[in-house]
C-alpha positions in Angstrom: 42.3 23.9 22.4 38.6 23.2 22.9 37.4 19.7 22.4 33.6 19.5 22.2 31.5 16.3 22.4 32.4 13.9 19.5 30.1 13.5 16.5 29.3 10.0 15.3 29.4 10.9 11.6 31.8 9.8 8.9 33.9 12.7 7.4 33.7 11.0 4.1 30.0 11.4 4.1 30.4 15.1 4.9 32.9 15.4 2.1 30.6 13.8 -0.5 27.8 16.1 0.5 29.9 19.2 0.2 31.4 18.1 -3.1 27.9 17.4 -4.5 26.7 20.8 -3.4 29.6 22.5 -5.0 29.2 20.5 -8.2 25.5 21.4 -8.4 26.3 25.1 -7.7 28.9 25.1 -10.4 26.5 23.4 -12.9 23.8 26.0 -12.1 26.4 28.8 -12.7 27.5 27.2 -15.9 23.9 27.0 -17.2 22.7 30.4 -15.9 25.4 32.5 -17.4 24.8 36.2 -17.2 22.8 37.7 -20.1 24.8 40.5 -21.4 25.6 41.6 -24.9 26.4 39.4 -27.8 28.7 36.5 -26.9 31.3 34.7 -29.0 30.8 30.9 -29.3 33.6 28.6 -30.5 33.4 24.9 -31.0 36.3 22.9 -32.4 38.8 20.2 -31.5 41.1 22.9 -30.2 40.0 26.4 -29.3 42.8 28.9 -28.9 42.9 32.6 -28.1 46.3 33.5 -29.4 48.7 35.8 -27.6 47.8 39.4 -28.4 44.2 38.4 -29.5 41.4 40.2 -27.7 37.9 38.8 -27.4 35.7 41.8 -26.6 32.7 39.8 -25.4 32.0 36.7 -23.3 33.6 33.6 -24.8 31.8 30.2 -24.7 33.9 27.3 -25.8 33.4 23.6 -26.0 36.4 21.6 -27.3 38.9 18.9 -26.6 41.4 21.6 -25.4 41.0 25.3 -24.8 44.0 27.5 -24.5 43.8 31.2 -23.6 47.0 33.1 -24.2 45.3 36.4 -25.1 42.6 38.5 -23.4 38.9 37.8 -22.9 37.1 41.0 -22.0 34.1 39.3 -20.6 33.5 35.9 -19.0 35.1 32.6 -20.1 32.6 29.7 -20.0 34.2 26.5 -21.1 33.8 22.7 -21.2 36.7 20.7 -22.4 39.1 17.9 -21.7 41.8 20.4 -20.8 41.7 24.1 -20.1 44.8 26.3 -19.9 44.6 30.0 -19.0 47.9 31.7 -19.5 46.5 35.1 -20.5 43.8 37.3 -19.0 40.1 36.8 -18.3 38.7 40.1 -17.2 35.4 38.6 -16.1 34.5 35.3 -14.4 36.1 31.9 -15.2 33.6 29.1 -15.3 35.2 25.9 -16.4 34.5 22.2 -16.3 37.3 19.9 -17.6 39.4 16.9 -16.7 42.4 19.2 -16.1 42.4 22.9 -15.5 45.6 24.9 -15.4 45.6 28.6 -14.5 48.8 30.5 -14.9 47.3 33.9 -15.9 44.8 36.4 -14.4 41.1 36.1 -13.7 39.6 39.5 -13.1 36.6 38.3 -11.0 35.6 34.9 -9.6 36.9 31.5 -10.7 34.5 28.5 -10.5 36.1 25.4 -11.7 35.3 21.6 -11.6 37.5 18.8 -12.7 39.9 16.0 -11.9 43.1 18.0 -11.4 42.8 21.7 -10.7 46.2 23.5 -10.8 46.9 27.2 -10.1 50.5 28.1 -10.8 52.9 30.7 -9.4 51.6 33.4 -11.8 47.9 32.7 -11.2 45.9 35.7 -10.0 42.2 35.4 -9.0 40.7 38.8 -8.0 37.5 37.3 -6.6 36.5 34.1 -5.0 37.7 30.6 -5.9 35.1 27.9 -5.9 36.5 24.4 -6.8 35.2 20.9 -6.9 37.3 17.9 -8.0 39.8 15.2 -7.1 42.8 17.4 -6.4 43.3 21.2 -6.0 46.7 22.7 -5.8 47.6 26.4 -5.5 51.3 27.1 -5.8 53.2 29.5 -3.5 52.9 32.4 -6.0 49.1 32.0 -6.4 47.0 35.0 -5.2 43.3 34.8 -4.4 41.6 38.1 -3.6 38.5 36.6 -2.1 37.4 33.4 -0.3 38.1 29.8 -1.2 35.3 27.3 -1.1 36.3 23.8 -2.1 35.1 20.2 -2.1 37.8 17.8 -3.1 39.4 14.6 -2.3 42.6 16.4 -1.5 43.9 20.0 -1.6 47.2 21.8 -1.1 46.7 25.5 -0.5 49.9 27.6 -0.8 50.3 31.2 -1.9 48.1 33.9 -0.4 44.3 34.0 0.2 42.9 37.3 1.3 39.6 35.8 2.5 38.5 32.7 4.4 38.7 29.0 3.5 35.8 26.6 3.8 36.8 23.1 2.8 35.6 19.5 2.7 38.3 17.0 1.9 39.9 13.8 2.9 43.2 15.5 3.1 43.9 19.2 3.4 47.3 20.9 3.7 47.7 24.6 4.4 51.0 26.0 3.3 50.3 29.7 2.7 48.9 32.9 4.1 45.2 33.0 4.8 43.7 36.4 5.7 40.5 35.1 7.2 39.4 32.0 9.1 39.5 28.3 8.2 36.6 25.9 8.6 37.1 22.4 7.4 35.7 18.9 7.5 38.6 16.5 6.8 39.2 12.7 6.9 41.9 10.7 8.4 45.2 9.3 7.1 43.6 5.9 6.3 41.1 7.6 3.9 43.8 8.9 1.6 46.1 5.8 1.8 43.2 3.6 0.6 42.2 5.9 -2.2 42.5 5.2 -5.8 44.4 8.0 -7.6 43.4 8.4 -11.2 45.9 9.3 -13.9 46.1 13.1 -14.5 47.7 15.4 -17.1 49.5 17.5 -14.4 51.4 16.2 -11.3 49.2 15.7 -8.3 50.9 16.6 -5.0 50.9 13.9 -2.3 48.6 15.1 0.6 48.2 13.2 3.8 44.8 12.5 5.2 43.4 14.8 7.8 44.5 18.5 8.3 48.1 19.5 8.0 49.6 23.0 8.6 53.2 23.4 7.4 55.8 25.8 8.7 54.7 28.3 6.0 51.0 28.3 7.1 49.7 31.6 8.4 46.0 31.9 9.5 44.9 35.4 10.5 41.6 34.2 11.9 40.3 31.1 13.7 40.9 27.5 12.8 38.0 25.2 13.2 37.9 21.7 11.9 36.2 18.3 12.3 38.1 15.1 11.8 38.7 11.6 13.2 42.2 12.7 14.2 43.8 15.9 15.4 45.6 18.1 12.9 49.3 17.9 12.3 50.5 21.5 13.0 54.1 22.3 12.3 56.1 24.3 14.9 56.5 27.2 12.5 52.8 27.5 11.7 50.9 30.4 13.0 47.2 30.7 13.9 46.2 34.1 15.3 42.7 33.2 16.4 41.4 30.2 18.3 41.8 26.6 17.3 38.7 24.4 17.8 38.6 20.7 17.1 35.5 18.5 16.9 36.3 14.8 16.9 34.3 12.6 14.6 33.9 9.0 15.8 33.5 6.5 12.9 32.1 3.3 14.3 32.4 0.5 11.7 31.3 -2.2 14.1 27.9 -3.9 13.6 25.2 -2.2 15.6 24.2 -4.0 18.7 20.8 -5.6 18.6 18.9 -8.8 18.5 20.0 -11.5 16.0 18.5 -14.7 14.6 14.7 -15.4 14.7 14.1 -12.5 17.1 15.6 -10.0 14.6 13.5 -11.4 11.8 10.4 -11.2 14.0 11.1 -7.6 15.0 11.8 -6.6 11.4 8.5 -8.2 10.2 6.6 -6.5 13.0 8.0 -3.1 12.0 7.1 -3.7 8.4 3.6 -4.9 9.3 2.9 -1.9 11.6 4.2 0.5 8.9 2.1 -0.9 6.1 -1.0 -1.2 8.3 -0.8 2.4 9.4 -0.2 3.6 5.8 -3.1 1.4 4.7 -5.6 2.7 7.3 -4.6 6.3 6.4 -5.1 5.6 2.8 -8.5 4.0 3.4 -9.5 7.1 5.4 -8.2 9.7 3.0 -8.4 8.1 -0.5 -10.9 5.2 0.0 -12.1 5.2 -3.6 -8.5 4.9 -4.9 -7.6 1.9 -2.7 -10.9 0.0 -3.1 -11.0 0.7 -6.8 -7.5 -0.5 -7.3 -8.3 -3.6 -5.2 -11.3 -4.3 -7.4 -9.2 -4.0 -10.5 -6.6 -6.4 -9.1 -9.3 -8.9 -8.2 -11.1 -8.9 -11.5 -8.2 -8.1 -14.0 -5.0 -9.5 -12.5 -3.1 -10.2 -15.7 -3.9 -6.7 -17.0 -2.7 -5.3 -13.7 0.6 -7.2 -14.0 1.2 -5.9 -17.5 0.4 -2.4 -16.6 2.6 -2.6 -13.5 5.7 -3.5 -15.6 4.9 -0.6 -18.0 4.1 1.9 -15.2 7.3 1.3 -13.2 9.5 1.2 -16.2 7.8 4.2 -17.9 8.0 6.3 -14.7 11.7 5.5 -14.2 12.4 6.4 -17.9 10.3 9.6 -17.7 12.0 10.7 -14.5 15.4 10.3 -16.1 14.2 12.0 -19.3 12.9 15.0 -17.5 16.3 15.5 -15.9 18.4 15.0 -19.0 16.1 17.1 -21.2 16.1 19.9 -18.6 19.9 19.9 -18.4 20.3 19.9 -22.2 17.9 22.7 -22.6 19.6 24.6 -19.8 22.9 24.2 -21.5 21.5 25.4 -24.8 19.8 28.4 -23.2 22.9 29.2 -21.2 24.9 29.3 -24.4 22.3 31.7 -25.8 22.9 33.9 -22.7 19.3 33.3 -21.5 20.5 32.7 -17.9 17.2 33.2 -16.1 15.2 31.0 -18.4 18.0 28.3 -18.2 17.8 28.3 -14.4 14.0 28.0 -14.5 14.1 25.1 -16.9 16.7 23.2 -14.9 14.8 23.8 -11.7 11.6 22.6 -13.2 13.2 19.4 -14.5 14.8 18.7 -11.2 11.4 19.2 -9.4 9.6 16.9 -11.9 12.3 14.3 -11.6 12.0 14.4 -7.8 8.2 14.2 -7.9 8.2 11.2 -10.2 10.9 9.3 -8.2 9.1 10.0 -4.9 5.7 9.0 -6.3 7.2 5.8 -7.7 8.8 5.0 -4.3 5.6 5.6 -2.4 3.6 3.5 -4.8 6.0 0.5 -4.7 6.8 0.6 -1.0 3.4 1.5 0.5 0.4 1.6 -1.9 1.1 -1.6 -3.8 1.3 -3.8 -0.6 -1.8 -2.1 0.7 -3.8 -2.8 -2.5 -2.6 -6.4 -2.6 -3.2 -6.9 1.1 -6.8 -5.5 0.9 -7.5 -7.7 -2.1 -6.1 -10.9 -0.6 -7.6 -10.3 2.8 -11.1 -9.8 1.3 -10.9 -13.0 -0.7 -9.8 -15.0 2.3 -12.7 -13.5 4.3 -15.1 -14.3 1.5 -16.0 -10.6 1.3 -14.2 -9.3 -1.8 -15.8 -5.8 -1.5 -16.3 -4.9 2.2 -18.5 -1.9 2.5 -17.7 -0.8 6.0 -14.4 0.7 7.2 -14.1 -1.9 9.9 -14.4 -4.8 7.5 -11.9 -3.2 5.2 -9.5 -2.7 8.0 -9.8 -6.3 9.0 -9.3 -7.6 5.5 -6.3 -5.2 5.1 -4.7 -6.5 8.3 -5.1 -10.1 7.3 -3.7 -9.6 3.8 -0.7 -7.6 5.1 0.0 -10.2 7.8 0.3 -12.9 5.1 2.4 -10.6 2.9 4.9 -9.9 5.8 5.1 -13.6 6.6 5.9 -14.4 3.0 8.5 -11.6 2.8 10.3 -13.3 5.7 10.8 -16.5 3.8 14.4 -16.8 2.4 14.6 -16.5 -1.4 10.8 -16.3 -1.7 10.6 -12.9 0.0 12.2 -10.8 -2.7 10.1 -12.6 -5.4 6.9 -11.8 -3.4 7.9 -8.2 -2.9 8.5 -7.8 -6.7 5.2 -9.4 -7.7 3.3 -7.4 -5.2 4.9 -4.2 -6.5 4.1 -5.1 -10.1 0.5 -6.2 -9.4 -0.3 -3.3 -7.0 1.2 -0.5 -9.1 -0.5 -2.0 -12.2 -3.9 -2.0 -10.5 -3.5 1.6 -9.5 -2.5 2.5 -13.0 -5.5 0.7 -14.5 -7.9 2.2 -12.0 -6.6 5.7 -12.7 -6.9 5.1 -16.5 -10.5 4.0 -16.1 -11.4 7.0 -14.1 -9.9 9.4 -16.6 -11.6 7.6 -19.5 -15.0 7.7 -17.8 -14.6 11.4 -17.1 -13.7 12.1 -20.7 -16.7 10.1 -21.9 -18.9 12.0 -19.5 -17.7 15.4 -20.7 -18.1 14.4 -24.3 -21.7 13.2 -23.6 -22.6 16.5 -22.0 -21.0 18.5 -24.8 -22.9 16.4 -27.4 -26.2 17.0 -25.6 -25.8 20.8 -25.6 -24.3 22.0 -28.9 -23.9 25.6 -29.8 -27.1 27.4 -30.8 -29.3 25.2 -28.6 -30.1 22.7 -31.4 -30.4 19.0 -30.7 -27.2 17.2 -31.0 -26.6 13.5 -31.7 -29.2 11.3 -30.2 -31.9 14.0 -30.5 -35.4 12.8 -30.8 -37.6 10.5 -28.7 -35.7 8.6 -26.0 -32.6 10.9 -26.0 -31.7 13.4 -23.3 -30.5 16.6 -25.0 -31.4 20.0 -23.7 -33.5 21.1 -26.7 -35.5 19.4 -29.4 -38.1 16.8 -29.4 -36.6 14.6 -26.7 -37.0 13.8 -23.1 -35.9 16.5 -20.7 -36.1 19.0 -23.6 -37.0 22.6 -23.1 -39.6 22.5 -25.8 -41.3 20.0 -28.0 -43.2 16.8 -27.2 -41.7 14.1 -25.0 -41.7 13.0 -21.4 -40.4 15.5 -18.9 -40.6 18.4 -21.3 -41.3 22.0 -20.3 -43.9 22.4 -23.0 -46.0 20.3 -25.3 -47.7 17.0 -24.7 -46.0 14.5 -22.4 -46.6 12.8 -19.1 -45.0 15.6 -17.0 -45.1 18.7 -19.2 -45.3 22.2 -17.8 -47.8 23.3 -20.5 -50.1 21.6 -22.8 -52.1 18.4 -22.4 -50.7 15.6 -20.2 -51.0 13.9 -16.9 -49.4 16.6 -14.9 -49.6 19.8 -16.9 -49.7 23.2 -15.4 -52.5 24.3 -17.9 -54.8 22.3 -19.9 -56.5 19.0 -19.2 -54.9 16.6 -16.8 -55.4 15.2 -13.4 -53.1 17.7 -11.7 -53.5 20.8 -13.8 -53.4 24.0 -11.6 -55.5 25.9 -14.1 -58.1 25.0 -16.6 -59.8 21.6 -16.8 -58.2 19.0 -14.6 -58.8 17.0 -11.5 -57.4 19.3 -8.9 -57.0 22.8 -10.4 -56.1 25.5 -7.9 -58.6 28.0 -9.5 -61.4 27.9 -11.9 -62.9 24.5 -12.1 -63.5 22.7 -8.9 -63.2 19.1 -8.2 -66.0 17.1 -9.8 -68.6 15.8 -7.5 -69.0 12.2 -6.8 -71.5 11.7 -9.5 -69.1 12.9 -12.2 -70.8 16.3 -12.8 -68.6 19.0 -14.1 -68.7 22.3 -12.2 -69.2 25.5 -14.0 -66.1 26.7 -15.8 -64.5 23.3 -15.5 -63.7 20.8 -18.3 -65.2 17.5 -19.3 -62.1 15.7 -18.1 -62.7 12.4 -16.5 -62.1 11.6 -12.9 -58.4 11.0 -12.0 -57.1 7.5 -12.7 -56.8 6.6 -9.0 -60.4 7.5 -8.3 -62.5 4.6 -7.2 -64.3 2.8 -10.1 -62.9 5.0 -12.9 -59.4 4.9 -14.5 -59.9 7.9 -16.5 -58.6 8.4 -20.0 -55.2 9.6 -20.7 -55.7 12.9 -22.6 -53.6 13.2 -25.6 -50.5 11.5 -26.8 -48.6 12.8 -23.8 -50.6 10.9 -21.2 -48.9 9.1 -18.4 -47.6 5.8 -19.7 -48.7 4.1 -16.6 -52.3 5.0 -17.1 -52.4 5.0 -20.9 -54.7 2.3 -22.4 
């Protein structure tokens, strides 16, 4: 027997992980039922397939009790308080119920989840058996043609299993023939003795904690298990392959470490360093978000508090709603045999739930203290809005130091943490709302300034800023900064700086400095041949010069 290095892990934790994985896998299989032909759906207090009755398609049933004495040609997908299969299911059995009793034949795989799972002497499962629940029992006459994968509090496996067994249980007893190998994570006798056994509709066999091999146990392959105690192997048990045991050490003692004021100091120091590093990273990567939220908290604290309550509560409710709605939609789509779509809906809901929960945790644990610390530190340093990164870092460090000190005060610490979370998350929510509102207003303004067809939208006319019409920055028509027509900076027409026509900077035609044609007037004011009678430029000594036309420069207009 090989005894490797012990693992410092609780077998109960491993059991819970495996049971959860199995339950999720079963749920996915229930929701993503194969999309075949038309299925039969039955919903009543009691659903019964009588002896001699044949259901040619898949059967979906939801009832208080489901009894199959006849034959189901396809799959049987059922959710009920009690499920009894005495007849034949030629396809898969997918069942979730408090009690599941199988005495008949399952032509393919059986995937079951419930409180008490019982496979009698006449039970035949041609494929794999996947089970999750409190107790699983297979009687000596049970036959499983494939592998067994289980996560349960206790399990008694008798009968014959052609494949391998992978199990996670507090107590596991092997009392039959197993054609493959066994790999198990099991607990100890103390785990089962301290367990609370719920009332069941079928007898639950007593199974001791840990791994037990009775005289009837036959394992054709290897036996590998992890437990706090070695397995109890009867003299008549046979294991053809190797036996490997990994000892799990469960240490319930308090971890060694500093206590008293030193422990409080170290805990506060860890919290301070964590928040400071997170805050510096946030100031580097998302400075506008942090400083904007701090400004909101400083100027609108009560609004931040209200929004913090709404944001935290709303996010928690939304995360739960996404998960519940996704599961309900998945069940509905599964009943309609839309398996692929059901799986996609459930996966999307789970992802959205995880994203919301993770975002809420990060906002409460990291961003909220950073925003509150930056705000408080800035006020104490009498620099509420530090511009440089160094000053921001100093204000953040001071604010976080005060926050950590207050957190260490008994009874006051939890209250401070709660208030910081509410104020900080609320300030972030208000800042984000303001940003979105400004962006929407900006987009609406741009759309209003350039309507379809190029006509002037609301605000057209003098003083507005549309793209067309008689307005500033217009492409045509009078107004300042227009491309044509009179104005102080037009491209064509009279004005102070036109390209053609009179003006002090006209490149062509009469003007003060035309590039061709008229030359600059001599000092005496004579106009050269081909020039215009335009006056000297306004900045010329001793002469302001008139502003030609209604579009003259406002600064030089009389």
